[in-house]
RODO-2510 file (C-alpha; in nm, 4 decimals, decimal comma):
residues 480
     n   res          X          Y          Z
     1     x     5,2220    12,6552     3,7077
     2     x     5,1038    12,7159     4,0496
     3     x     4,7828    12,5731     4,2219
     4     x     4,4470    12,6614     4,0231
     5     x     4,3006    12,9745     4,1319
     6     x     3,9431    13,0519     4,2246
     7     x     3,6671    13,1222     3,9184
     8     x     3,6973    13,5076     3,8433
     9     x     4,0711    13,5575     3,9766
    10     x     4,2373    13,8757     3,8148
    11     x     4,5800    13,7088     3,8056
    12     x     4,7243    13,6746     3,4581
    13     x     4,8162    13,2899     3,3356
    14     x     5,1668    13,2855     3,2811
    15     x     5,2062    13,1899     2,9062
    16     x     5,5621    13,0566     2,9487
    17     x     5,4419    12,8265     3,2133
    18     x     5,2719    12,5832     2,9130
    19     x     5,4744    12,5206     2,6336
    20     x     5,3434    12,6822     2,3110
    21     x     5,4178    12,6066     1,9406
    22     x     5,3428    12,3277     1,7064
    23     x     5,1120    12,0394     1,7717
    24     x     5,3870    11,7884     1,8388
    25     x     5,5360    12,0180     2,1440
    26     x     5,1906    11,9967     2,2645
    27     x     5,1898    11,6114     2,3270
    28     x     5,3148    11,6056     2,6600
    29     x     5,1451    11,9190     2,8500
    30     x     4,7918    11,8592     2,6864
    31     x     4,7095    11,6323     2,9866
    32     x     4,7934    11,9417     3,2542
    33     x     4,5906    12,2339     3,1222
    34     x     4,3092    12,2130     2,9080
    35     x     4,0803    12,5143     2,7734
    36     x     3,7218    12,5124     2,7494
    37     x     3,5110    12,8016     2,5501
    38     x     3,1708    12,8116     2,6650
    39     x     3,0070    12,8208     3,0296
    40     x     2,6715    12,6642     2,9533
    41     x     2,5518    12,3005     3,1036
    42     x     2,7979    12,1193     2,8793
    43     x     3,0765    12,3415     2,9266
    44     x     3,0591    12,3207     3,3004
    45     x     2,9926    11,9397     3,3076
    46     x     3,2924    11,8887     3,0949
    47     x     3,5009    12,1157     3,3148
    48     x     3,4076    11,9482     3,6327
    49     x     3,4954    11,5934     3,4847
    50     x     3,8181    11,7155     3,3400
    51     x     3,8951    11,8409     3,6818
    52     x     3,8012    11,5233     3,8439
    53     x     4,0317    11,3348     3,6332
    54     x     4,3722    11,5269     3,7223
    55     x     4,3406    11,8154     3,4658
    56     x     4,3650    12,1846     3,5264
    57     x     4,1033    12,3923     3,3425
    58     x     4,0703    12,7311     3,2123
    59     x     3,7581    12,8966     3,0575
    60     x     3,7444    13,1207     2,7942
    61     x     3,4582    13,3466     2,8291
    62     x     3,3178    13,7094     2,6860
    63     x     3,2674    13,7880     3,0580
    64     x     3,5194    13,6665     3,2398
    65     x     3,4456    13,8522     3,5781
    66     x     3,0881    13,7754     3,5714
    67     x     3,0858    13,3971     3,5337
    68     x     2,8941    13,2018     3,8029
    69     x     2,8117    12,8386     3,8567
    70     x     3,1538    12,7245     3,7475
    71     x     3,3140    12,4007     3,8926
    72     x     3,5667    12,4780     4,1951
    73     x     3,9111    12,5107     4,0867
    74     x     3,8446    12,6215     3,7252
    75     x     4,0198    12,9936     3,6090
    76     x     3,8329    13,1940     3,3795
    77     x     3,9938    13,4378     3,1378
    78     x     3,9119    13,6088     2,8072
    79     x     3,9017    13,4036     2,5012
    80     x     4,2363    13,5126     2,3768
    81     x     4,4342    13,4862     2,7390
    82     x     4,2594    13,1021     2,7949
    83     x     4,3606    13,0228     2,4174
    84     x     4,7195    13,1246     2,4711
    85     x     4,7571    12,8913     2,7878
    86     x     4,6347    12,5528     2,6346
    87     x     4,7443    12,3522     2,3512
    88     x     4,3788    12,1596     2,3296
    89     x     4,0841    12,3827     2,3168
    90     x     3,7011    12,2487     2,3878
    91     x     3,4857    12,4648     2,1644
    92     x     3,1486    12,4288     2,3598
    93     x     2,9328    12,7229     2,1746
    94     x     2,7168    12,7336     1,9069
    95     x     2,7703    12,7684     1,5205
    96     x     2,6289    13,0912     1,5482
    97     x     2,9021    13,2511     1,7709
    98     x     3,1867    13,0958     1,5638
    99     x     3,2561    13,4398     1,4129
   100     x     3,4567    13,5235     1,7329
   101     x     3,7151    13,2739     1,6414
   102     x     3,8328    13,4853     1,3371
   103     x     3,9623    13,7353     1,5809
   104     x     4,1559    13,4615     1,7472
   105     x     4,3251    13,3120     1,4379
   106     x     4,6731    13,3982     1,5925
   107     x     4,6160    13,2353     1,9355
   108     x     4,4547    12,9223     1,7626
   109     x     4,7281    12,8622     1,5460
   110     x     4,8770    12,4886     1,5719
   111     x     4,6263    12,4342     1,8577
   112     x     4,3861    12,1375     1,8694
   113     x     4,0247    12,2567     1,8628
   114     x     3,7533    11,9807     1,9778
   115     x     3,4200    12,0928     1,8347
   116     x     3,1428    11,9389     2,0440
   117     x     2,8415    12,1338     1,8704
   118     x     2,5064    11,9968     1,7190
   119     x     2,2540    12,1258     1,5129
   120     x     1,8754    12,1163     1,5924
   121     x     1,7618    11,9537     1,2510
   122     x     1,9599    11,7820     0,9822
   123     x     2,0968    11,9448     0,6785
   124     x     2,0382    12,2969     0,7849
   125     x     2,3631    12,4347     0,6472
   126     x     2,5456    12,3097     0,3460
   127     x     2,8624    12,1828     0,5407
   128     x     2,9051    12,0373     0,8514
   129     x     2,9874    12,2627     1,1654
   130     x     3,3524    12,1044     1,2049
   131     x     3,4251    12,1440     0,8221
   132     x     3,3184    12,4979     0,8489
   133     x     3,5164    12,5401     1,1663
   134     x     3,8204    12,4163     0,9782
   135     x     3,7842    12,6442     0,7055
   136     x     3,7416    12,9499     0,9633
   137     x     4,0421    12,8733     1,1421
   138     x     4,2876    12,6879     0,8919
   139     x     4,5942    12,6886     1,0779
   140     x     4,4316    12,4915     1,3547
   141     x     4,3665    12,1248     1,3840
   142     x     3,9837    12,0430     1,4320
   143     x     3,8695    11,7482     1,5815
   144     x     3,5138    11,6487     1,5948
   145     x     3,4477    11,4505     1,9300
   146     x     3,2145    11,4453     2,2382
   147     x     2,9239    11,5801     2,0558
   148     x     2,7456    11,2395     2,1123
   149     x     2,7527    11,2898     2,4789
   150     x     2,5180    11,4620     2,7120
   151     x     2,5839    11,6825     3,0045
   152     x     2,4473    11,4177     3,2337
   153     x     2,6979    11,1628     3,0880
   154     x     2,9978    11,3952     3,1768
   155     x     2,8595    11,4347     3,5400
   156     x     2,8249    11,0971     3,6169
   157     x     3,0735    10,9097     3,4181
   158     x     3,0457    10,6534     3,1543
   159     x     2,7605    10,4242     3,1532
   160     x     2,6701    10,1372     2,9526
   161     x     2,4734    10,3017     2,7223
   162     x     2,6625    10,6184     2,6723
   163     x     3,0458    10,5559     2,7028
   164     x     3,1619    10,5633     2,3485
   165     x     3,3593    10,9008     2,2207
   166     x     3,3046    10,9297     1,8551
   167     x     3,5781    11,1028     1,6869
   168     x     3,6997    11,2157     1,3236
   169     x     3,9878    11,4536     1,2069
   170     x     4,2352    11,4915     0,9319
   171     x     4,5340    11,5266     1,1581
   172     x     4,6646    11,2039     1,3217
   173     x     4,8656    11,3933     1,5883
   174     x     4,5197    11,5843     1,6995
   175     x     4,3221    11,2746     1,7095
   176     x     4,5899    11,1126     1,9170
   177     x     4,5730    11,4167     2,1786
   178     x     4,1815    11,3844     2,2022
   179     x     4,1788    11,0001     2,2301
   180     x     4,4418    11,0574     2,5182
   181     x     4,1721    11,2909     2,7095
   182     x     3,8791    11,0831     2,6379
   183     x     4,0309    10,7762     2,7651
   184     x     4,1395    10,9389     3,0977
   185     x     3,7801    11,0495     3,1365
   186     x     3,6794    10,6829     3,1182
   187     x     3,5377    10,6893     2,7651
   188     x     3,5979    10,4458     2,4780
   189     x     3,7269    10,6091     2,1706
   190     x     3,5920    10,5128     1,8200
   191     x     3,7660    10,6685     1,5524
   192     x     3,5463    10,7432     1,2437
   193     x     3,8058    10,8499     0,9954
   194     x     3,8961    11,2069     0,8429
   195     x     3,6989    11,5165     0,9461
   196     x     3,4612    11,4488     0,6438
   197     x     3,2805    11,2128     0,8466
   198     x     3,1922    11,5092     1,0956
   199     x     2,8121    11,5482     0,9120
   200     x     2,7671    11,1660     1,0118
   201     x     2,8761    11,2401     1,3790
   202     x     2,6660    11,5491     1,3890
   203     x     2,3587    11,3619     1,2872
   204     x     2,3930    11,0867     1,5492
   205     x     2,2304    11,2863     1,8355
   206     x     1,9334    11,3511     1,6126
   207     x     1,8452    11,0235     1,5588
   208     x     1,5450    10,8933     1,7596
   209     x     1,5610    10,5233     1,8598
   210     x     1,7076    10,4256     1,5458
   211     x     1,7396    10,0702     1,6103
   212     x     1,3622    10,0491     1,7412
   213     x     1,2262    10,1852     1,4270
   214     x     1,1553     9,8320     1,2676
   215     x     1,0346     9,6642     1,5714
   216     x     0,8101     9,9439     1,6782
   217     x     0,6515     9,9771     1,3237
   218     x     0,6142     9,5994     1,3492
   219     x     0,4499     9,6113     1,6922
   220     x     0,2085     9,8895     1,5465
   221     x     0,1114     9,7075     1,2539
   222     x     0,0284     9,3946     1,4217
   223     x    -0,1597     9,5451     1,6958
   224     x    -0,3516     9,7660     1,4475
   225     x    -0,4128     9,4775     1,1962
   226     x    -0,5175     9,2388     1,4822
   227     x    -0,7329     9,4874     1,6634
   228     x    -0,9366     9,5424     1,3508
   229     x    -0,9731     9,1905     1,2687
   230     x    -1,0913     9,0900     1,6251
   231     x    -1,3108     9,4157     1,6345
   232     x    -1,4997     9,2794     1,3187
   233     x    -1,5315     8,9334     1,4644
   234     x    -1,6249     9,0144     1,8063
   235     x    -1,8141     9,3279     1,8036
   236     x    -1,9487     9,4147     1,4476
   237     x    -2,0272     9,0485     1,3842
   238     x    -2,2524     9,0513     1,7125
   239     x    -2,4364     9,3879     1,6187
   240     x    -2,4943     9,2709     1,2327
   241     x    -2,6023     8,8946     1,3103
   242     x    -2,7579     8,8880     1,6294
   243     x    -2,8303     9,2422     1,7291
   244     x    -2,6179     9,2579     2,0341
   245     x    -2,4222     9,5595     2,1423
   246     x    -2,1059     9,4291     2,2723
   247     x    -1,8712     9,7313     2,2126
   248     x    -1,8103     9,7288     2,6041
   249     x    -1,5819     9,4440     2,5292
   250     x    -1,3329     9,6690     2,3061
   251     x    -1,1513     9,8410     2,6479
   252     x    -1,0503     9,4859     2,8213
   253     x    -1,1622     9,1888     2,6231
   254     x    -1,0214     9,2800     2,2962
   255     x    -0,6975     9,4328     2,4245
   256     x    -0,6576     9,1022     2,6158
   257     x    -0,6888     8,9296     2,3193
   258     x    -0,4678     9,1151     2,1020
   259     x    -0,1718     9,1685     2,3286
   260     x    -0,0730     8,7967     2,3684
   261     x    -0,1224     8,7349     2,0256
   262     x     0,1182     9,0222     1,9385
   263     x     0,3589     8,9133     2,2190
   264     x     0,3717     8,5509     2,0738
   265     x     0,4322     8,6264     1,7232
   266     x     0,6973     8,8694     1,8016
   267     x     0,8684     8,6136     2,0475
   268     x     0,8690     8,3924     1,7483
   269     x     1,0018     8,6535     1,5009
   270     x     1,3194     8,6770     1,7432
   271     x     1,4093     8,3289     1,6412
   272     x     1,2820     8,2813     1,3071
   273     x     1,5859     8,4756     1,1281
   274     x     1,8396     8,2591     1,3062
   275     x     1,6498     7,9560     1,1680
   276     x     1,6614     8,1295     0,8208
   277     x     2,0307     8,2005     0,8362
   278     x     2,0998     7,8417     0,9162
   279     x     1,9111     7,7122     0,6201
   280     x     2,0907     7,9461     0,4136
   281     x     2,4273     7,8550     0,5381
   282     x     2,3224     7,4928     0,4700
   283     x     2,2029     7,5539     0,1144
   284     x     2,5258     7,7514     0,0509
   285     x     2,7646     7,5127     0,2236
   286     x     2,9710     7,7868     0,3596
   287     x     2,9611     8,0689     0,6399
   288     x     3,1734     8,3107     0,4481
   289     x     2,9025     8,4627     0,2458
   290     x     2,7113     8,7567     0,3572
   291     x     2,3457     8,7208     0,4212
   292     x     2,0658     8,9366     0,2331
   293     x     2,0545     9,2815     0,3909
   294     x     1,6906     9,2285     0,5111
   295     x     1,8040     8,9350     0,7189
   296     x     2,0813     9,1500     0,8432
   297     x     1,8791     9,4257     0,9582
   298     x     1,6421     9,1817     1,1195
   299     x     1,8778     9,0099     1,3310
   300     x     2,0443     9,3160     1,4383
   301     x     1,7072     9,4207     1,5758
   302     x     1,6020     9,0971     1,7772
   303     x     1,6518     9,2210     2,1081
   304     x     1,4297     9,5409     2,0234
   305     x     1,1567     9,2806     1,9171
   306     x     1,1925     9,0594     2,2129
   307     x     1,1744     9,3380     2,4580
   308     x     0,8378     9,4813     2,2850
   309     x     0,7201     9,0916     2,3000
   310     x     0,7858     9,0918     2,6689
   311     x     0,5967     9,4348     2,7095
   312     x     0,2759     9,2944     2,5351
   313     x     0,3284     8,9929     2,7273
   314     x     0,3397     9,1743     3,0731
   315     x     0,0144     9,3786     2,9417
   316     x    -0,1481     9,0448     2,8932
   317     x    -0,0818     8,9305     3,2708
   318     x    -0,2103     9,2387     3,3976
   319     x    -0,5226     9,2470     3,1979
   320     x    -0,5902     8,9041     3,2922
   321     x    -0,5224     8,9490     3,6746
   322     x    -0,8355     9,1972     3,6415
   323     x    -1,0659     8,9734     3,4978
   324     x    -1,2496     8,8474     3,8154
   325     x    -1,3396     9,2118     3,9436
   326     x    -1,4831     9,3107     3,5883
   327     x    -1,8521     9,3616     3,6109
   328     x    -1,9264     9,2131     3,2824
   329     x    -1,7575     8,8860     3,4407
   330     x    -1,9333     8,9285     3,7858
   331     x    -2,2763     8,9592     3,6016
   332     x    -2,2467     8,6410     3,4023
   333     x    -2,1314     8,4433     3,7039
   334     x    -2,3930     8,5904     3,9385
   335     x    -2,6789     8,5186     3,6280
   336     x    -2,5446     8,1622     3,6118
   337     x    -2,5576     8,0765     3,9740
   338     x    -2,9217     8,2055     3,9886
   339     x    -2,9927     8,0243     3,6842
   340     x    -2,8651     7,6757     3,8077
   341     x    -3,0319     7,7348     4,1496
   342     x    -3,3658     7,7698     4,0102
   343     x    -3,3313     7,5034     3,7707
   344     x    -3,1894     7,2950     4,0382
   345     x    -2,8947     7,2090     3,8525
   346     x    -2,5537     7,0651     4,0046
   347     x    -2,2370     7,0873     3,8352
   348     x    -2,0202     6,8085     3,8502
   349     x    -1,6302     6,8205     3,8554
   350     x    -1,4904     6,7100     3,5182
   351     x    -1,1326     6,6006     3,5881
   352     x    -1,0259     6,6409     3,2084
   353     x    -1,1257     7,0239     3,2295
   354     x    -0,9569     7,0789     3,5563
   355     x    -0,6244     6,9202     3,4283
   356     x    -0,6528     7,1268     3,0809
   357     x    -0,7098     7,4523     3,3008
   358     x    -0,4197     7,3969     3,5553
   359     x    -0,1933     7,3051     3,2581
   360     x    -0,2992     7,6252     3,0869
   361     x    -0,2286     7,8381     3,3409
   362     x     0,1086     7,6505     3,4549
   363     x     0,2328     7,6768     3,1120
   364     x     0,1494     8,0597     3,1314
   365     x     0,3139     8,1074     3,4171
   366     x     0,6351     7,9170     3,3403
   367     x     0,6555     8,0944     2,9687
   368     x     0,5941     8,4520     3,1611
   369     x     0,8790     8,3904     3,4035
   370     x     1,1233     8,2555     3,1593
   371     x     1,0287     8,5800     2,9364
   372     x     1,1009     8,7759     3,2239
   373     x     1,4453     8,6170     3,2577
   374     x     1,5464     8,6667     2,8849
   375     x     1,4343     9,0227     2,9162
   376     x     1,6456     9,0745     3,2224
   377     x     1,9707     8,9281     3,0656
   378     x     1,9367     9,1231     2,7781
   379     x     1,9989     9,4487     2,9677
   380     x     2,3809     9,5677     2,9187
   381     x     2,4327     9,5648     3,2942
   382     x     2,3476     9,1876     3,3132
   383     x     2,4690     9,0728     2,9931
   384     x     2,8154     9,2038     3,0672
   385     x     2,8526     8,9799     3,3729
   386     x     2,7504     8,6802     3,1715
   387     x     3,0131     8,4877     2,9889
   388     x     2,9522     8,4167     2,6021
   389     x     2,8317     8,0675     2,6512
   390     x     2,5938     8,1571     2,9555
   391     x     2,4267     8,4319     2,7514
   392     x     2,3970     8,2102     2,4505
   393     x     2,2399     7,9285     2,6797
   394     x     1,9884     8,1745     2,8194
   395     x     1,9020     8,3438     2,5184
   396     x     1,9025     8,0546     2,2772
   397     x     1,7858     7,7359     2,4674
   398     x     1,5849     7,8906     2,7507
   399     x     1,4655     8,1177     2,4579
   400     x     1,2985     7,8018     2,2618
   401     x     1,1843     7,6789     2,5916
   402     x     0,9937     7,9973     2,6576
   403     x     0,8382     7,9906     2,2941
   404     x     0,7414     7,6249     2,3297
   405     x     0,5794     7,6987     2,6797
   406     x     0,3999     8,0129     2,5312
   407     x     0,2873     7,8215     2,2241
   408     x     0,1663     7,5325     2,4252
   409     x    -0,0441     7,7680     2,6548
   410     x    -0,2046     7,8917     2,3669
   411     x    -0,2569     7,5460     2,2298
   412     x    -0,4425     7,4344     2,5538
   413     x    -0,6365     7,7641     2,5306
   414     x    -0,7798     7,6747     2,2109
   415     x    -0,7775     7,2687     2,2888
   416     x    -1,0794     7,1535     2,0746
   417     x    -1,2433     7,4684     1,9958
   418     x    -1,1431     7,4472     1,5854
   419     x    -1,3748     7,1574     1,5627
   420     x    -1,6687     7,3747     1,6226
   421     x    -1,8154     7,5253     1,3039
   422     x    -1,9605     7,8343     1,5215
   423     x    -1,6320     7,9953     1,6034
   424     x    -1,5471     8,0426     1,2320
   425     x    -1,7578     8,3926     1,2313
   426     x    -1,7732     8,4955     0,8542
   427     x    -1,5534     8,1976     0,8067
   428     x    -1,2773     8,3751     0,9493
   429     x    -1,0570     8,1591     1,1972
   430     x    -1,0361     8,2806     1,5670
   431     x    -0,7263     8,5186     1,7023
   432     x    -0,5560     8,2422     1,8978
   433     x    -0,5346     8,0096     1,5641
   434     x    -0,3758     8,3166     1,3688
   435     x    -0,1106     8,3434     1,6530
   436     x    -0,0191     7,9651     1,6443
   437     x     0,1032     8,0005     1,2878
   438     x     0,4395     8,1544     1,3168
   439     x     0,5476     8,0081     1,6422
   440     x     0,4627     7,6368     1,5318
   441     x     0,6440     7,6978     1,2102
   442     x     0,9485     7,7991     1,4113
   443     x     0,9346     7,5198     1,6540
   444     x     0,9264     7,2702     1,3464
   445     x     1,1887     7,4209     1,1678
   446     x     1,3943     7,4312     1,4889
   447     x     1,3345     7,0248     1,5298
   448     x     1,4454     6,9882     1,1638
   449     x     1,7694     7,1918     1,2488
   450     x     1,8483     6,9859     1,5743
   451     x     1,8126     6,6470     1,4006
   452     x     2,1708     6,4972     1,4342
   453     x     2,2406     6,4830     1,0189
   454     x     2,1402     6,8425     1,0047
   455     x     2,3071     6,9660     1,3221
   456     x     2,6381     6,7793     1,2121
   457     x     2,6543     6,9654     0,8820
   458     x     2,5629     7,3069     1,0414
   459     x     2,8210     7,2703     1,2889
   460     x     3,0819     7,1757     1,0434
   461     x     3,0063     7,4829     0,8308
   462     x     3,0137     7,7123     1,1265
   463     x     3,3400     7,5611     1,2100
   464     x     3,4948     7,6819     0,9060
   465     x     3,4073     7,3882     0,6589
   466     x     3,3160     7,4370     0,3032
   467     x     3,1454     7,2580     0,0305
   468     x     3,3504     7,2133    -0,2814
   469     x     3,2161     7,3763    -0,5830
   470     x     3,1296     7,1140    -0,8355
   471     x     3,2320     7,3336    -1,1104
   472     x     3,5872     7,4057    -0,9433
   473     x     3,6245     7,0255    -0,8680
   474     x     3,5708     6,9705    -1,2379
   475     x     3,8674     7,2224    -1,3453
   476     x     4,0705     7,0760    -1,1115
   477     x     4,0179     6,6977    -1,2395
   478     x     4,1178     6,8467    -1,5895
   479     x     4,4272     7,0398    -1,4812
   480     x     4,5611     6,7308    -1,3294
***
């Protein structure tokens, strides 16, 4: 076939220039000319990407002579003419417009039809779009693919977050042809089986942050409970017991107490499932048994929990920076200075308090810097540049060091306050004491695991060793 003609050209595409016939005959020329039904955003972006990858593209349109904004170098014909010219056809139209395909059964016979459609909601049709399409044109070979990509991903090329093409179909040759196109475009192909899996693929784009659901609910629950708890202790208690209105502390003071507590608890929850898994393996004496489902789900969302913890930690840092400029703080400092001036009181430097306060700030700064390092290395673009040993060192070794610094930072904040009965308002412990329960437990359990006797057994199990079953040993002794 000659060089590609401009959009809207009136020349006929010569059918004999591209071999027709059964699917097997289309295996070679599939990389030469591809057809796209639909001239919307996705269809235009797909055509542009195909052209950049070395394919020739022909569009099928209801109005071939009035199509604009199409990629330069693509041809436009009627649906029937375009379908005759290519053996692989991208169907970039909505399900409501599938009726036009019934008039093209002869032209679509034996062709590979790639259905990229999605729906606005789940289960609005009794069957998946691809299954309905296969029933509509039974002599074509329908493959569900490319529906999880966006027009932006096609225009800009594969990225870490959007580089997979999920595919399903009932004919191996058809899927092989689609996989060849996707690979040449730079995407990774994931075969999900027969066409019956198309319902699952069509539901993928409708999911809203599926991996973030549990972490977000966890963060929301912790924030709500702790905020209400501290509101009762710091505001309601002062109003009921002392008649003081401290509601102005809600916006900054209470928020700056909730954020670090949630951050520290969620950071410790990133490492608690790994410790639980280690103890389960030690108890079972093998690594070849599945963990409970709840533990699997917990371990799979540790990255999201850690990033949310980093977000709360960053909010705590920002809120802490504005403390010196708050009206309430400036008023208290001024009142204290005036009182000391009137009473001629001179405060002497307490080196113990100075050491504690400096250590408190130092642990907080070091913990937050390491926290940022954990967040940066969890980004796909950064983690892909690290070896597994480097990634494991940062996320595990430095991760536990981060947890220790942040926990120690909180201990220095509390210091000896737990000894004073006045802090237990309505017999409830302060918020910082609650925040120390989970991280302290994690650190203690981790110290138990790294003991030489325990670590030796755990390392053997993770290298494939299995503890013999006593029942099996007794059976073997009877047999011998």
